[in-house]
C-alpha positions as CSV (number, residue, x, y, z in Angstrom):
1,M,0.1,0.0,0.1
2,K,1.2,3.5,-1.0
3,K,2.5,5.5,1.9
4,W,0.3,8.4,2.2
5,C,1.1,12.1,3.2
6,S,4.9,11.8,3.0
7,E,6.0,15.3,3.0
8,S,9.8,16.1,3.1
9,M,11.0,17.1,6.6
10,E,13.4,19.7,5.5
11,K,13.3,23.0,7.8
12,M,11.2,25.7,6.6
13,P,12.1,29.4,6.3
14,D,10.2,31.6,8.8
15,M,6.7,32.0,7.3
16,K,4.3,34.2,9.0
17,M,1.0,35.6,8.3
18,K,0.6,39.1,6.7
19,T,-0.5,41.5,9.5
20,Y,-2.8,44.3,9.6
21,T,-3.8,47.1,12.2
22,D,-7.2,48.5,12.2
23,P,-7.7,48.5,8.5
24,E,-10.4,51.1,7.2
25,R,-13.2,49.7,5.8
26,A,-12.2,50.8,2.2
27,S,-9.4,48.3,2.3
28,W,-11.6,45.5,3.5
29,K,-12.4,44.2,-0.2
30,E,-8.8,43.5,-0.8
31,L,-8.4,41.7,2.8
32,L,-11.6,39.6,2.2
33,Q,-10.3,37.9,-1.3
34,R,-9.5,34.4,-1.1
35,P,-6.1,33.1,-2.9
36,T,-8.2,31.0,-5.6
37,T,-8.3,31.3,-9.2
38,T,-11.2,32.6,-10.9
39,Y,-14.1,30.6,-12.5
40,Q,-13.4,32.3,-15.8
41,E,-9.6,31.2,-15.9
42,I,-10.8,27.4,-15.2
43,E,-14.1,27.4,-17.2
44,G,-12.6,26.6,-20.5
45,L,-10.9,23.3,-19.4
46,V,-13.8,22.2,-17.4
47,S,-16.0,22.7,-20.3
48,E,-13.7,20.6,-22.5
49,V,-13.7,17.9,-20.1
50,F,-17.4,17.8,-19.8
51,E,-18.0,17.9,-23.6
52,E,-15.7,15.0,-24.1
53,I,-17.0,12.8,-21.5
54,A,-20.6,13.4,-22.5
55,R,-19.8,12.3,-25.9
56,E,-17.4,9.2,-25.2
57,G,-18.2,8.2,-21.6
58,D,-15.8,5.9,-19.8
59,R,-13.2,6.1,-22.7
60,A,-12.8,9.9,-21.9
61,V,-13.0,9.4,-18.2
62,L,-10.0,6.9,-18.4
63,K,-8.3,9.5,-20.6
64,Y,-8.7,12.0,-18.1
65,V,-7.6,9.7,-15.1
66,R,-4.3,9.0,-16.9
67,K,-3.8,12.7,-17.4
68,F,-4.8,14.3,-14.2
69,D,-4.5,11.4,-11.7
70,R,-1.6,9.7,-13.6
71,A,-3.4,6.1,-13.1
72,E,-3.6,3.6,-15.5
73,L,-6.8,1.8,-15.0
74,D,-8.7,-1.5,-16.2
75,S,-12.0,-0.5,-14.7
76,L,-13.4,2.4,-13.0
77,R,-15.3,0.7,-10.5
78,V,-13.9,-0.8,-6.9
79,D,-14.8,-4.4,-6.9
80,S,-16.9,-5.6,-3.7
81,E,-14.0,-8.0,-2.6
82,T,-11.7,-5.1,-2.4
83,V,-14.2,-3.1,-0.4
84,S,-14.8,-5.9,2.1
85,A,-11.4,-6.4,2.6
86,A,-10.5,-3.0,3.4
87,E,-11.3,-3.1,7.1
88,K,-8.4,-5.7,7.8
89,A,-5.7,-3.2,6.5
90,L,-6.9,-0.8,9.2
91,S,-5.9,-0.8,12.9
92,P,-8.7,-1.8,15.3
93,E,-8.2,1.8,16.9
94,L,-9.0,3.6,13.8
95,V,-11.9,1.4,12.9
96,A,-13.4,2.2,16.4
97,S,-12.8,5.8,15.9
98,I,-14.8,6.0,12.7
99,R,-17.7,4.1,14.1
100,M,-17.8,6.4,17.0
101,A,-17.8,9.5,14.8
102,K,-20.5,7.6,12.4
103,S,-22.7,7.3,15.8
104,N,-22.4,11.1,16.7
105,I,-23.1,12.1,13.1
106,E,-26.1,10.0,13.1
107,R,-27.4,11.2,16.1
108,F,-27.2,14.9,14.9
109,H,-28.5,14.5,11.7
110,Q,-31.3,12.2,12.8
111,A,-32.4,15.0,15.1
112,Q,-32.9,17.1,12.1
113,Q,-36.0,14.9,10.9
114,T,-39.1,16.7,10.5
115,S,-42.8,15.5,10.7
116,R,-45.6,16.0,8.3
117,I,-46.7,19.7,8.6
118,E,-50.4,20.1,8.1
119,V,-52.5,23.0,8.3
120,E,-56.2,23.7,7.4
121,T,-55.5,27.4,6.4
122,S,-59.4,28.0,5.8
123,P,-62.5,25.8,6.5
124,G,-62.3,22.8,4.0
125,V,-58.7,23.8,2.6
126,V,-56.1,21.6,4.1
127,C,-52.5,22.0,3.0
128,W,-49.6,19.8,4.1
129,Q,-45.7,19.5,3.4
130,E,-43.9,16.0,3.6
131,K,-40.3,15.5,2.6
132,R,-39.2,12.9,0.0
133,P,-35.6,11.9,-0.5
134,I,-33.5,12.9,-3.7
135,E,-33.3,9.4,-5.3
136,K,-29.9,9.4,-6.9
137,V,-27.0,11.4,-5.3
138,G,-23.3,11.6,-6.3
139,L,-20.9,11.8,-3.3
140,Y,-17.4,13.4,-4.2
141,I,-14.7,12.5,-1.9
142,P,-11.3,14.3,-2.2
143,G,-8.3,11.8,-1.9
144,G,-5.3,13.5,-3.7
145,T,-3.1,14.9,-1.1
146,A,-5.2,13.4,1.9
147,P,-7.5,10.8,1.8
148,L,-10.6,12.5,3.3
149,F,-12.8,9.2,4.6
150,S,-14.2,11.4,7.1
151,T,-16.4,13.4,4.3
152,I,-17.9,10.1,3.6
153,L,-19.5,10.2,7.0
154,M,-20.8,13.6,6.3
155,L,-22.2,12.6,3.3
156,A,-23.6,9.2,3.3
157,V,-25.0,9.2,6.7
158,P,-27.6,11.9,6.2
159,A,-28.0,10.5,2.6
160,K,-29.0,7.2,4.3
161,L,-31.1,8.8,6.9
162,A,-33.1,10.6,4.3
163,G,-33.8,7.5,2.3
164,C,-31.8,8.3,-1.1
165,S,-32.2,4.9,-3.0
166,E,-28.8,5.4,-4.9
167,M,-25.4,6.7,-3.6
168,V,-22.6,6.9,-6.2
169,L,-19.2,7.6,-4.6
170,C,-16.2,8.8,-6.8
171,T,-12.7,9.4,-5.4
172,P,-9.3,9.5,-6.9
173,S,-6.8,6.8,-6.5
174,D,-3.2,7.1,-6.5
175,E,-1.1,6.3,-9.4
176,E,-1.2,2.5,-8.8
177,G,-5.1,2.7,-9.0
178,E,-5.4,2.0,-5.0
179,I,-7.8,3.7,-2.9
180,H,-6.9,4.2,0.8
181,P,-8.5,1.4,2.7
182,A,-10.1,4.0,5.2
183,I,-12.2,5.5,2.3
184,L,-13.3,1.9,1.3
185,F,-14.2,0.8,4.9
186,T,-16.0,3.9,5.5
187,A,-18.1,3.6,2.3
188,A,-19.1,0.3,3.1
189,L,-20.0,1.0,6.8
190,C,-22.4,3.7,5.4
191,G,-23.9,1.4,2.7
192,V,-22.4,3.0,-0.3
193,D,-22.0,0.0,-2.7
194,K,-20.9,1.7,-5.8
195,V,-17.4,3.1,-5.4
196,F,-15.4,4.4,-8.4
197,R,-11.7,5.4,-8.6
198,V,-12.0,8.5,-10.5
199,G,-11.5,12.2,-9.2
200,G,-11.5,15.7,-10.3
201,I,-13.4,17.4,-13.3
202,Q,-13.8,13.8,-14.8
203,A,-15.5,12.4,-11.6
204,I,-18.3,15.4,-11.5
205,A,-18.7,15.3,-15.4
206,A,-19.4,11.3,-15.1
207,M,-22.0,11.5,-12.5
208,T,-23.6,14.4,-14.4
209,F,-24.1,12.7,-17.5
210,G,-23.6,9.0,-16.8
211,T,-21.2,6.7,-18.5
212,E,-21.0,2.9,-19.3
213,S,-19.9,2.5,-15.8
214,I,-20.8,5.3,-13.6
215,P,-24.6,6.1,-13.1
216,A,-25.8,9.8,-13.6
217,V,-27.1,11.4,-10.4
218,Y,-29.5,14.0,-9.7
219,K,-27.4,16.1,-7.0
220,L,-23.8,16.1,-6.4
221,F,-22.4,16.5,-3.2
222,G,-18.9,17.2,-1.5
223,P,-15.8,19.5,-1.2
224,G,-12.8,19.7,-3.7
225,N,-10.3,22.0,-5.0
226,Q,-11.0,24.9,-7.5
227,F,-11.4,22.5,-10.4
228,V,-13.9,20.3,-8.8
229,T,-15.8,23.6,-7.5
230,V,-16.1,24.9,-11.1
231,A,-17.0,21.4,-12.2
232,K,-19.8,21.4,-9.8
233,Q,-21.1,24.8,-10.9
234,M,-21.0,23.6,-14.7
235,A,-23.0,20.7,-13.6
236,L,-25.9,23.0,-12.8
237,K,-25.9,24.0,-16.6
238,Y,-26.9,20.3,-17.2
239,G,-29.6,20.0,-14.7
240,V,-27.7,18.3,-12.0
241,A,-28.2,20.1,-8.8
242,I,-25.3,20.8,-6.2
243,D,-25.1,20.9,-2.6
244,L,-23.1,24.4,-2.3
245,P,-20.1,26.2,-3.4
246,A,-17.4,23.9,-1.3
247,G,-13.9,25.0,-2.5
248,P,-10.6,25.2,-1.0
249,S,-10.8,25.1,2.8
250,E,-10.8,28.3,5.3
251,L,-10.7,29.2,8.8
252,L,-11.2,32.4,10.7
253,V,-10.5,32.5,14.5
254,M,-11.8,35.8,16.3
255,A,-9.7,36.0,19.8
256,D,-8.6,38.1,22.4
257,E,-6.2,37.9,25.4
258,S,-8.2,34.9,26.8
259,A,-7.2,32.7,24.2
260,D,-4.4,30.3,24.1
261,P,-1.8,31.0,21.7
262,A,-0.8,27.5,21.1
263,F,-4.4,26.4,20.5
264,V,-5.1,29.2,18.0
265,A,-2.0,28.3,16.0
266,S,-2.9,24.9,16.1
267,D,-6.2,25.6,14.7
268,L,-4.9,27.7,11.9
269,L,-2.6,25.1,10.7
270,S,-5.0,22.6,10.8
271,Q,-6.9,24.2,7.9
272,A,-3.6,25.5,6.1
273,E,-2.5,21.8,5.8
274,H,-5.6,21.1,3.6
275,G,-3.7,22.6,0.6
276,E,-1.6,25.7,-0.7
277,D,-5.1,27.3,-1.7
278,S,-6.4,27.3,1.7
279,Q,-6.7,30.3,3.7
280,V,-6.8,30.9,7.2
281,V,-7.3,34.4,9.0
282,L,-6.8,35.6,12.6
283,V,-8.8,38.5,13.9
284,S,-7.5,39.4,17.2
285,L,-8.5,42.1,19.8
286,S,-5.1,41.6,21.2
287,Q,-1.7,42.8,19.7
288,D,0.3,40.6,22.1
289,L,-1.8,37.5,21.1
290,M,-1.0,38.1,17.5
291,I,2.7,38.2,18.4
292,R,2.7,34.9,20.2
293,V,0.3,33.3,17.6
294,Q,2.8,34.0,15.0
295,A,5.7,32.6,17.1
296,E,3.6,29.3,17.6
297,L,2.7,29.0,14.1
298,Q,6.6,28.8,13.2
299,R,7.3,26.4,16.1
300,Q,4.5,24.0,15.3
301,L,4.8,24.4,11.5
302,D,8.5,22.8,11.6
303,K,7.0,19.6,13.1
304,L,4.2,18.9,10.4
305,P,4.7,16.3,7.9
306,R,2.8,18.4,5.5
307,K,4.5,21.5,6.4
308,N,5.5,22.4,2.8
309,I,1.7,22.8,2.0
310,A,0.8,24.4,5.2
311,A,3.4,27.1,4.7
312,K,2.2,28.0,1.4
313,A,-1.2,28.4,2.9
314,I,0.1,30.5,5.8
315,A,1.8,32.9,3.3
316,N,-1.6,33.6,1.7
317,S,-3.0,34.1,4.9
318,K,-3.7,37.2,7.3
319,A,-3.7,38.3,10.8
320,V,-5.9,41.5,11.3
321,F,-5.7,43.5,14.7
322,F,-8.9,45.6,15.7
323,G,-9.1,47.8,18.5
324,S,-13.0,47.7,18.1
325,E,-14.9,44.5,19.0
326,T,-17.8,46.0,16.8
327,E,-15.2,46.5,13.9
328,A,-14.1,43.1,14.4
329,L,-17.3,41.5,14.1
330,A,-18.3,43.6,11.4
331,F,-15.1,42.2,9.5
332,V,-16.0,38.6,10.4
333,N,-19.5,38.8,9.0
334,S,-18.0,40.6,5.9
335,Y,-15.5,37.6,5.3
336,A,-18.4,35.2,6.0
337,P,-16.0,32.3,6.9
338,E,-16.6,28.6,6.2
339,H,-15.3,27.8,9.7
340,L,-15.3,30.3,12.8
341,I,-13.5,29.7,16.0
342,L,-14.5,32.3,18.8
343,C,-12.2,32.4,21.6
344,L,-13.3,35.5,23.7
345,K,-13.8,36.3,27.4
346,D,-17.4,37.4,26.6
347,V,-18.3,35.1,23.9
348,E,-22.0,35.4,24.6
349,A,-21.9,39.1,23.7
350,V,-20.7,38.4,20.3
351,L,-22.5,35.1,19.3
352,A,-25.6,36.9,18.7
353,G,-24.1,39.1,16.2
354,I,-22.7,36.3,14.1
355,V,-24.9,36.1,10.9
356,N,-22.4,34.9,8.2
357,A,-20.6,31.6,8.9
358,G,-20.6,28.1,7.9
359,S,-20.1,26.5,11.1
360,V,-18.8,27.9,14.6
361,F,-16.8,26.7,17.0
362,I,-17.0,28.3,20.7
363,G,-14.3,28.5,23.5
364,N,-10.6,27.4,24.0
365,Y,-11.5,23.7,24.0
366,T,-13.6,23.4,20.8
367,P,-11.2,22.8,18.0
368,E,-12.3,23.0,14.4
369,S,-11.1,19.5,14.1
370,A,-14.0,18.2,16.1
371,G,-16.4,19.1,13.6
372,D,-14.3,17.9,10.8
373,Y,-14.5,14.4,12.4
374,A,-16.6,13.2,15.3
375,S,-18.4,16.0,17.4
376,G,-21.7,15.4,15.1
377,T,-22.1,18.5,13.0
378,N,-21.3,18.5,9.2
379,H,-18.0,19.5,7.9
380,T,-19.3,20.1,4.2
381,L,-19.6,23.9,4.2
382,P,-19.9,26.8,2.0
383,T,-16.6,28.6,1.4
384,N,-15.3,31.8,-0.4
385,G,-18.1,34.0,1.2
386,F,-20.9,31.9,0.2
387,A,-21.7,31.5,3.9
388,R,-23.7,34.8,3.4
389,N,-26.3,33.0,1.4
390,F,-25.8,29.0,1.9
391,S,-26.1,26.7,4.9
392,G,-23.8,23.8,5.3
393,V,-24.9,20.3,4.4
394,N,-27.5,19.0,6.6
395,L,-30.4,16.2,6.3
396,D,-32.7,18.3,4.2
397,S,-29.8,18.7,1.7
398,F,-30.7,15.2,0.8
399,Q,-34.6,15.9,0.7
400,K,-37.1,17.8,-1.2
401,A,-40.0,19.5,0.4
402,I,-43.3,18.4,-1.6
403,T,-46.5,20.3,-0.7
404,F,-49.9,18.8,-0.9
405,Q,-53.5,20.3,-0.7
406,R,-57.1,18.9,-0.5
407,I,-60.1,21.2,-0.9
408,S,-63.7,20.4,-0.2
409,P,-66.6,21.8,-1.9
410,E,-67.0,24.0,1.3
411,G,-63.6,25.2,0.9
412,I,-63.3,26.1,-2.7
413,E,-66.6,28.1,-2.0
414,R,-64.8,29.9,0.5
415,I,-61.6,30.9,-1.6
416,G,-63.0,30.7,-5.1
417,G,-64.2,34.4,-5.3
418,A,-60.7,35.5,-4.2
419,I,-59.2,33.3,-6.7
420,E,-61.3,34.6,-9.5
421,K,-60.6,38.2,-8.8
422,M,-56.8,37.6,-8.8
423,A,-56.8,35.7,-11.7
424,D,-58.9,38.4,-13.5
425,A,-56.7,40.9,-12.4
426,E,-53.6,39.1,-14.0
427,G,-55.5,38.5,-17.4
428,L,-55.1,34.9,-16.8
429,Y,-58.9,33.7,-17.9
430,A,-58.3,30.0,-18.0
431,H,-57.1,30.3,-14.2
432,K,-60.3,31.8,-13.3
433,N,-62.5,29.8,-15.5
434,A,-61.2,26.4,-13.7
435,V,-62.6,27.8,-10.4
436,S,-65.8,29.4,-11.9
437,L,-66.7,26.0,-13.4
438,R,-66.5,24.4,-10.1
439,L,-68.6,27.1,-8.3
440,K,-71.4,27.0,-10.9
441,K,-71.7,23.2,-10.6
442,L,-71.9,23.8,-6.6
443,K,-74.4,26.6,-7.1
444,K,-76.8,24.2,-9.2
445,G,-76.4,21.6,-6.4
446,E,-74.5,19.2,-8.5
447,G,-71.3,19.2,-6.3
C-alpha cells in the first residue's frame, strides 16, 4: 500500500501571516479576497472535459484519469471484494474511531428529521408538506493529497437517513490505482456500494452525464479543489443540482487575550495543511496575542509532515488586529468564513451578532477538528464567502419538500371568489375559469 502524506522534513524558512492593524473599511475588499483562481480561468478546461465525457463516456473518463490522476486503470469501479477486505488493512483503533464518529453524526442528523406539517388554512382547505428523498446522489470524496474518508460520513450518513435510493461515490486513486482502505471501509460502513476510482473534473462530469460504468445522479455533494468547485457549477448547466459552493478550505479565528496562542496556532495550521490554496485568518483584539500566535505557528509548522503545503497556505493568510470588537465582528461577517472559531472572554455578547458563517466553534477547547471528524456536525460547508447565502450540508440537503393540498366543496366556495378576482386582475382567464366552473356546479347543487 502506498505511504500516504509523506511530505519532506527539511526545515522551512520563517513563514508568517501578513499582518494588518485597524484597517479602514475601504481596504476590506482586498483583505476579504481568497487566494483562488477565478471561474473564468478554469471554465474553458472544465467545459472541454465535460463535452468529451458527454460524447465518449468511460473512454474519456479513463483518458483524464491518466492525465490528471496519473493512473492506468482497467476498470473504474472498485470491486466488492476489495471493499470488503479494506477493514483488515486498518488498525482496530481507527475502525473504532470511525464507528464512534458515525454514531455521533447519525445522532445529530437524525434529530433534524421533521414530521409532516399540516394546516387547515380555511375551513375545507387543508395544506400539508412532506419530505421526500432525492433518489440518486453523487458523493465526491477528495483523496489527492489526503484521503478524506471523514467526508463519506458527512455525506453518506445523512443520505442514508434521508432515504436516498442510490449513492454513487467517486474518489481519486493513487498512481497504482489504489484507494486508501479507510475510504473503502467507511463507504461500506455507510452502505455505499458503488465506489469509483476517479477524481477531479472527470468525476463530476461522469456523475453529471452518466457513462457505461458510472450512473448519472440528480444532485452532487462534496468539497474539492478549485477545479472540482467549478465543475460542480458547470453541472448546474446540465440540470444536476449541487449541495453548495465548497472549494478550498478556510478558517477564521476571532480571539482576544483569553485565547491560548498554541491552540489558536494549531487551529490555523489544521486548515492550512488542507492545501496550498487554503486560507486562514486571525482576527485579534490583542496585539500581544498576534505576536505569540505568529511564534507558535513557526514552532508547530516545523513539526508537521505536511508543512510544505501548510507554509504556502500561511503565506496567503492574514492576521488582522482590531481595537474595536464591533469592527472586528463586522469584518468577520463580511468575510463569511467556512469555519469560525470564537475564543473570547465574553463570547455570549458576540454570538448573537454572528450572521455569516458556515459552522461556529466556541471556546478554547472546541477545535475545528472536532467538527471535521466526530462531534456530530457536518463539515461540508460553504466557502469563498458563500456562507452569506448558503447553509452547510444537513439532512434537508438530501430531501425535497413537497406540498400537498385537498379542498372540499365548502373550501372552494370559501376561497373561490378571491381566486377568480386575482386571476381576472392578472388577465389569466383560464385560471379563473377553472374555479368558476366548479362554483357554478356547486351553485346548481351538483357538487
